[in-house]
C-alpha positions as CSV (number, residue, x, y, z in Angstrom):
1,X,-223.0,-60.4,-12.5
2,X,-225.8,-60.5,-9.8
3,X,-227.0,-64.7,-10.4
4,X,-227.7,-66.6,-8.1
5,X,-226.9,-70.7,-7.9
6,X,-230.3,-71.2,-8.0
7,X,-230.6,-68.6,-11.1
8,X,-228.4,-70.1,-13.1
9,X,-229.2,-74.2,-12.4
10,X,-232.9,-73.1,-13.9
11,X,-231.4,-71.8,-16.3
12,X,-229.5,-74.9,-17.5
13,X,-232.6,-77.3,-16.9
14,X,-233.7,-75.8,-20.0
15,X,-230.9,-77.4,-22.0
16,X,-231.1,-80.6,-23.3
17,X,-228.2,-82.4,-21.1
18,X,-226.8,-85.7,-20.7
19,X,-227.2,-86.2,-17.1
20,X,-228.2,-84.2,-13.7
21,X,-227.1,-81.1,-12.9
22,X,-225.1,-81.0,-9.5
23,X,-223.7,-77.1,-10.1
24,X,-223.5,-73.9,-12.2
25,X,-220.2,-72.0,-11.3
26,X,-218.9,-68.7,-12.8
27,X,-215.6,-69.8,-15.4
28,X,-213.1,-68.3,-17.1
29,X,-212.5,-65.2,-17.2
30,X,-213.8,-63.4,-20.6
31,X,-214.3,-59.8,-20.9
32,X,-217.5,-60.0,-23.0
33,X,-220.0,-62.8,-22.5
34,X,-220.9,-64.3,-19.1
35,X,-219.7,-68.2,-18.5
36,X,-220.8,-70.9,-16.5
37,X,-218.8,-74.1,-15.7
38,X,-221.6,-76.8,-15.3
39,X,-221.1,-79.8,-13.5
40,X,-223.0,-82.7,-14.1
41,X,-224.0,-86.0,-12.0
42,X,-224.3,-88.8,-15.0
43,X,-224.3,-89.5,-18.8
44,X,-221.1,-89.5,-21.0
45,X,-220.3,-85.6,-20.6
46,X,-219.1,-84.6,-17.0
47,X,-218.7,-80.6,-17.6
48,X,-220.3,-78.7,-20.3
49,X,-220.5,-74.7,-20.6
50,X,-223.5,-72.5,-20.0
51,X,-223.3,-68.7,-21.3
52,X,-224.8,-65.7,-21.6
53,X,-224.4,-63.7,-25.0
54,X,-223.6,-60.0,-24.8
55,X,-226.4,-58.9,-26.4
56,X,-224.7,-55.1,-26.1
57,X,-222.2,-56.5,-28.2
58,X,-224.1,-59.0,-30.1
59,X,-226.9,-57.3,-31.4
60,X,-228.5,-60.3,-33.0
61,X,-227.2,-63.4,-30.5
62,X,-229.2,-65.8,-32.8
63,X,-226.5,-64.9,-35.5
64,X,-224.1,-65.8,-33.3
65,X,-225.1,-69.4,-32.7
66,X,-226.3,-69.7,-36.4
67,X,-222.9,-69.3,-37.5
68,X,-221.3,-71.3,-34.7
69,X,-223.5,-73.9,-36.1
70,X,-222.7,-74.2,-39.2
71,X,-219.0,-73.8,-38.6
72,X,-218.7,-76.5,-36.4
73,X,-221.1,-79.2,-38.7
74,X,-218.5,-77.8,-41.7
75,X,-215.7,-78.8,-39.6
76,X,-216.9,-82.2,-38.5
77,X,-218.0,-82.9,-42.1
78,X,-214.4,-82.3,-43.4
79,X,-213.2,-84.4,-40.3
80,X,-215.0,-87.3,-41.5
81,X,-212.7,-87.5,-44.5
82,X,-209.2,-85.9,-42.9
83,X,-206.5,-88.5,-41.7
84,X,-203.9,-87.4,-39.3
85,X,-203.9,-85.2,-36.4
86,X,-207.6,-85.0,-34.6
87,X,-208.9,-81.4,-34.2
88,X,-211.5,-80.9,-31.4
89,X,-215.0,-79.4,-32.3
90,X,-217.4,-77.5,-29.3
91,X,-220.8,-78.9,-29.6
92,X,-224.1,-76.9,-29.2
93,X,-226.8,-78.2,-26.9
94,X,-229.9,-77.8,-28.1
95,X,-232.6,-76.3,-25.8
96,X,-235.9,-78.1,-24.5
97,X,-237.4,-75.6,-26.6
98,X,-236.1,-76.8,-30.1
99,X,-234.1,-74.1,-30.4
100,X,-229.6,-73.8,-30.1
101,X,-230.3,-71.2,-27.5
102,X,-232.8,-70.1,-24.4
103,X,-234.7,-66.7,-23.1
104,X,-235.0,-65.9,-20.4
105,X,-237.6,-64.2,-18.1
106,X,-235.6,-61.2,-18.5
107,X,-235.5,-61.6,-21.9
108,X,-231.2,-62.6,-21.7
109,X,-230.0,-65.0,-23.9
110,X,-228.4,-68.0,-22.9
111,X,-226.8,-71.2,-25.1
112,X,-225.3,-74.4,-24.3
113,X,-221.5,-76.3,-25.1
114,X,-219.9,-78.7,-24.5
115,X,-216.5,-78.9,-22.3
116,X,-213.2,-80.2,-23.9
117,X,-211.1,-81.1,-21.8
118,X,-207.7,-79.3,-23.1
119,X,-205.9,-76.4,-21.9
120,X,-205.2,-73.1,-22.2
121,X,-202.7,-70.3,-21.3
122,X,-202.5,-67.0,-20.9
123,X,-198.9,-66.4,-22.5
124,X,-195.9,-68.3,-25.2
125,X,-194.3,-71.4,-22.5
126,X,-191.8,-71.4,-25.9
127,X,-190.9,-71.7,-29.1
128,X,-192.3,-74.8,-29.8
129,X,-195.8,-73.4,-28.0
130,X,-196.2,-70.6,-30.5
131,X,-195.2,-72.6,-33.6
132,X,-198.1,-75.1,-32.3
133,X,-200.1,-71.7,-32.3
134,X,-199.8,-71.0,-35.6
135,X,-200.6,-74.6,-36.6
136,X,-203.9,-74.3,-34.7
137,X,-204.8,-71.0,-36.8
138,X,-203.9,-72.8,-39.4
139,X,-205.8,-75.7,-39.7
140,X,-208.8,-73.7,-38.7
141,X,-208.3,-71.7,-41.6
142,X,-207.7,-74.7,-44.0
143,X,-210.6,-76.5,-42.3
144,X,-213.0,-73.7,-43.0
145,X,-211.6,-72.5,-46.6
146,X,-213.8,-73.6,-48.3
147,X,-216.9,-72.8,-46.3
148,X,-219.1,-70.1,-48.3
149,X,-218.5,-66.7,-46.9
150,X,-222.6,-66.4,-47.8
151,X,-223.3,-69.0,-45.3
152,X,-222.9,-67.0,-42.3
153,X,-224.0,-63.7,-41.3
154,X,-221.6,-60.9,-40.1
155,X,-222.5,-60.5,-36.6
156,X,-219.9,-58.1,-35.7
157,X,-220.8,-55.4,-38.6
158,X,-217.2,-53.3,-39.0
159,X,-215.9,-55.5,-37.0
160,X,-212.0,-54.8,-37.9
161,X,-213.1,-52.3,-40.0
162,X,-210.1,-49.8,-38.4
163,X,-211.3,-46.3,-39.9
164,X,-214.8,-47.2,-38.8
165,X,-213.2,-47.5,-35.1
166,X,-211.1,-44.0,-35.9
167,X,-214.6,-42.6,-36.3
168,X,-216.0,-43.6,-33.4
169,X,-213.1,-42.3,-31.4
170,X,-213.2,-38.9,-33.1
171,X,-216.8,-39.1,-31.2
172,X,-215.7,-39.9,-28.1
173,X,-212.7,-37.4,-28.1
174,X,-215.2,-34.5,-29.2
175,X,-217.5,-35.5,-26.1
176,X,-215.6,-35.8,-23.6
177,X,-214.1,-31.8,-25.5
178,X,-210.5,-33.3,-24.2
179,X,-207.7,-30.5,-25.2
180,X,-204.8,-31.9,-23.1
181,X,-205.3,-34.1,-20.5
182,X,-203.1,-36.3,-18.1
183,X,-200.0,-37.4,-19.9
184,X,-201.3,-41.0,-21.2
185,X,-203.6,-39.3,-23.1
186,X,-201.8,-36.2,-24.5
187,X,-199.3,-39.8,-26.1
188,X,-202.6,-41.8,-27.4
189,X,-203.7,-38.7,-28.8
190,X,-200.5,-37.9,-30.5
191,X,-200.1,-41.6,-31.7
192,X,-203.2,-42.1,-33.5
193,X,-203.3,-39.2,-35.0
194,X,-200.3,-39.7,-36.6
195,X,-201.2,-42.8,-37.8
196,X,-204.7,-42.0,-39.1
197,X,-204.0,-42.3,-42.7
198,X,-202.4,-45.3,-42.8
199,X,-205.1,-47.0,-40.6
200,X,-207.0,-48.2,-43.5
201,X,-204.1,-50.5,-45.4
202,X,-206.6,-53.3,-45.4
203,X,-209.8,-52.2,-46.3
204,X,-207.9,-50.5,-49.3
205,X,-206.4,-53.6,-50.0
206,X,-210.3,-55.0,-49.9
207,X,-211.4,-52.7,-52.1
208,X,-208.7,-53.0,-54.8
209,X,-209.3,-56.3,-54.9
210,X,-205.8,-57.6,-53.7
211,X,-207.4,-59.3,-51.1
212,X,-210.7,-61.3,-50.6
213,X,-213.7,-61.9,-47.5
214,X,-212.8,-65.5,-46.5
215,X,-214.3,-67.0,-43.4
216,X,-212.4,-65.8,-40.3
217,X,-212.3,-66.7,-36.1
218,X,-212.5,-63.4,-35.8
219,X,-210.5,-63.4,-32.1
220,X,-207.8,-65.9,-32.4
221,X,-205.6,-64.7,-29.3
222,X,-203.2,-67.3,-27.8
223,X,-205.7,-67.8,-25.0
224,X,-208.3,-69.4,-27.6
225,X,-206.5,-71.9,-29.0
226,X,-206.8,-75.5,-27.1
227,X,-203.7,-77.7,-26.1
228,X,-203.5,-81.2,-25.1
229,X,-201.2,-83.1,-22.7
230,X,-198.4,-83.3,-25.0
231,X,-198.6,-79.3,-26.4
232,X,-200.6,-79.9,-29.3
233,X,-203.0,-78.0,-30.9
234,X,-205.7,-79.3,-31.1
235,X,-208.7,-77.0,-31.5
236,X,-209.6,-73.2,-31.1
237,X,-213.1,-72.2,-28.9
238,X,-214.5,-68.5,-28.5
239,X,-216.2,-69.1,-32.1
240,X,-219.0,-65.8,-31.1
241,X,-217.0,-63.5,-33.8
242,X,-216.6,-66.3,-36.6
243,X,-218.1,-64.3,-39.2
244,X,-217.1,-63.2,-43.5
245,X,-213.5,-61.4,-43.1
246,X,-210.1,-61.0,-44.4
247,X,-207.4,-63.8,-43.1
248,X,-205.0,-61.0,-42.2
249,X,-207.1,-59.6,-39.2
250,X,-206.8,-63.2,-37.6
251,X,-202.9,-63.8,-38.5
252,X,-202.5,-60.1,-37.2
253,X,-204.8,-60.7,-34.2
254,X,-202.8,-63.9,-33.4
255,X,-199.1,-62.3,-34.0
256,X,-200.3,-59.2,-31.5
257,X,-200.8,-61.7,-28.7
258,X,-198.5,-64.1,-29.5
259,X,-195.8,-61.3,-29.7
260,X,-195.8,-59.4,-26.7
261,X,-193.0,-60.6,-24.4
262,X,-194.9,-59.1,-21.8
263,X,-198.2,-60.3,-22.1
264,X,-202.2,-58.9,-23.1
265,X,-202.7,-57.1,-18.8
266,X,-199.1,-56.1,-17.9
267,X,-198.5,-53.1,-16.0
268,X,-194.8,-52.6,-16.7
269,X,-195.2,-50.3,-20.3
270,X,-191.3,-50.8,-20.9
271,X,-191.4,-54.9,-21.0
272,X,-193.8,-54.9,-23.9
273,X,-192.0,-55.6,-26.9
274,X,-192.8,-57.5,-30.4
275,X,-190.8,-60.8,-30.3
276,X,-189.3,-62.1,-34.1
277,X,-188.9,-65.2,-32.9
278,X,-192.0,-66.2,-31.9
279,X,-193.5,-64.3,-35.0
280,X,-191.0,-67.1,-36.9
281,X,-192.2,-69.5,-35.0
282,X,-195.8,-69.1,-35.4
283,X,-195.9,-68.5,-38.8
284,X,-193.8,-71.6,-39.7
285,X,-196.6,-73.2,-38.0
286,X,-198.7,-71.6,-39.9
287,X,-197.8,-71.0,-43.4
288,X,-197.6,-74.9,-44.4
289,X,-200.8,-75.2,-43.3
290,X,-202.8,-72.5,-44.9
291,X,-200.4,-72.2,-48.1
292,X,-203.2,-74.2,-50.0
293,X,-205.4,-71.1,-50.4
294,X,-203.6,-68.3,-49.5
295,X,-202.1,-66.7,-52.7
296,X,-199.7,-63.7,-53.0
297,X,-200.8,-60.4,-51.7
298,X,-202.2,-62.8,-48.6
299,X,-198.0,-62.9,-48.0
300,X,-197.9,-58.8,-49.0
301,X,-200.2,-57.9,-46.1
302,X,-198.8,-59.9,-43.1
303,X,-196.7,-57.4,-41.7
304,X,-199.5,-54.7,-42.1
305,X,-201.9,-56.7,-40.5
306,X,-199.8,-57.4,-37.0
307,X,-199.4,-53.7,-36.9
308,X,-202.8,-52.5,-37.3
309,X,-205.0,-55.3,-35.6
310,X,-202.2,-53.9,-32.1
311,X,-203.4,-50.1,-33.2
312,X,-206.5,-51.0,-33.6
313,X,-207.5,-52.6,-30.4
314,X,-205.3,-50.3,-28.2
315,X,-207.7,-47.6,-30.2
316,X,-211.0,-49.3,-28.7
317,X,-209.6,-49.5,-25.6
318,X,-208.5,-45.8,-25.4
319,X,-212.0,-45.1,-27.3
320,X,-213.9,-47.3,-24.6
321,X,-212.2,-45.5,-21.8
322,X,-212.9,-41.9,-23.0
323,X,-216.2,-43.1,-23.1
324,X,-217.0,-44.5,-19.7
325,X,-216.0,-47.9,-19.8
326,X,-219.1,-49.1,-21.8
327,X,-217.9,-52.4,-24.0
328,X,-215.0,-54.0,-21.9
329,X,-215.3,-55.4,-18.7
330,X,-212.8,-53.0,-16.2
331,X,-211.9,-53.9,-12.5
332,X,-210.6,-49.8,-12.5
333,X,-211.5,-47.0,-14.2
334,X,-208.3,-46.6,-15.8
335,X,-207.6,-50.1,-17.1
336,X,-208.7,-49.3,-20.4
337,X,-206.1,-46.8,-20.9
338,X,-203.8,-49.1,-19.7
339,X,-204.7,-51.5,-22.0
340,X,-204.4,-49.2,-24.3
341,X,-201.2,-47.7,-24.1
342,X,-200.4,-51.6,-24.3
343,X,-200.9,-51.7,-27.8
344,X,-200.0,-48.5,-28.7
345,X,-196.5,-49.9,-27.2
346,X,-196.4,-52.8,-29.7
347,X,-197.3,-51.1,-32.2
348,X,-194.6,-48.9,-32.0
349,X,-192.5,-52.3,-31.7
350,X,-194.1,-53.7,-34.6
351,X,-192.9,-51.0,-36.3
352,X,-188.9,-50.9,-35.4
353,X,-189.0,-54.3,-36.8
354,X,-190.5,-54.6,-40.1
355,X,-187.4,-55.3,-42.3
356,X,-187.0,-58.2,-39.6
357,X,-190.6,-59.5,-39.6
358,X,-191.1,-59.0,-43.5
359,X,-187.8,-60.6,-44.8
360,X,-189.4,-63.7,-42.1
361,X,-192.3,-63.7,-44.1
362,X,-190.2,-63.4,-47.4
363,X,-188.3,-66.9,-46.5
364,X,-191.0,-69.1,-44.9
365,X,-193.6,-68.7,-47.9
366,X,-190.8,-69.9,-50.6
């Protein structure tokens, strides 16, 4: 990233932390934003999160922060009137300029948030944990289900609109002038082309009024679910992608993330399989909490959402690989190609288990 400790401390000093700043160091493994852990000497909190928002991804970062403020305030108000299991919501530290963000001399966009003392994981450990993931996403959706979508900015216009990603993919292929390429590239090109007509399935349903816009998380991967020491889901992080959308995007992405038996970064493509037992557990946790706002059509498109989001993410990785790795962070030039292959193999596995997945959904919704 190239940031010195002195520079990071100087940035952090522009926020209203409760305590003196002892240290600032790199934290986490996010692919988009630059994230740092702030250690404080005194006050109510000993740690906080400092983050530089990637403006190549989020063209209007002030809208990202506004959405986070709107959603977290709404959830806190809902929690004031609810009984039962607790739910953690990240707080926003205001900057000393009176705003919820700070611009450095290079015009980079920074924000600071409270640190939640909880655990996140890269891979599902057991079926009970999968059920908790479903509960966590369902609880989040339930808490924001009555938030009017017109109160949220569309911070990523076209996000999860798969036909747009297809168009970007076609431009990347044309610019690269790909004819044959490696066996991996040939496989990917054929894979995408055989699924073109189906890729608009959720957007078509939205146009037909069978699915409606709601507030969504936008990136409900397994590693964005927080767990307490007892293994219970207690919150969701990474709220940058909160926006109006289809809940199917979230459900599909959650299933895609949780049910891949080999994980997100495997190098063994033969190990990539969609686990239907994990799928059942996630939906067992999700549906009872979300049933108050889901309707018949929402259930009908859950299978399509899992298949589509895996395909879409693979398409995005492949496009970025062809375009020179401009969006997702990489360590080696072929990282995004491997990521694309993983998601395409997962899509194939989902397709081979369609009848089982649909049966699970039918059993749980009644």
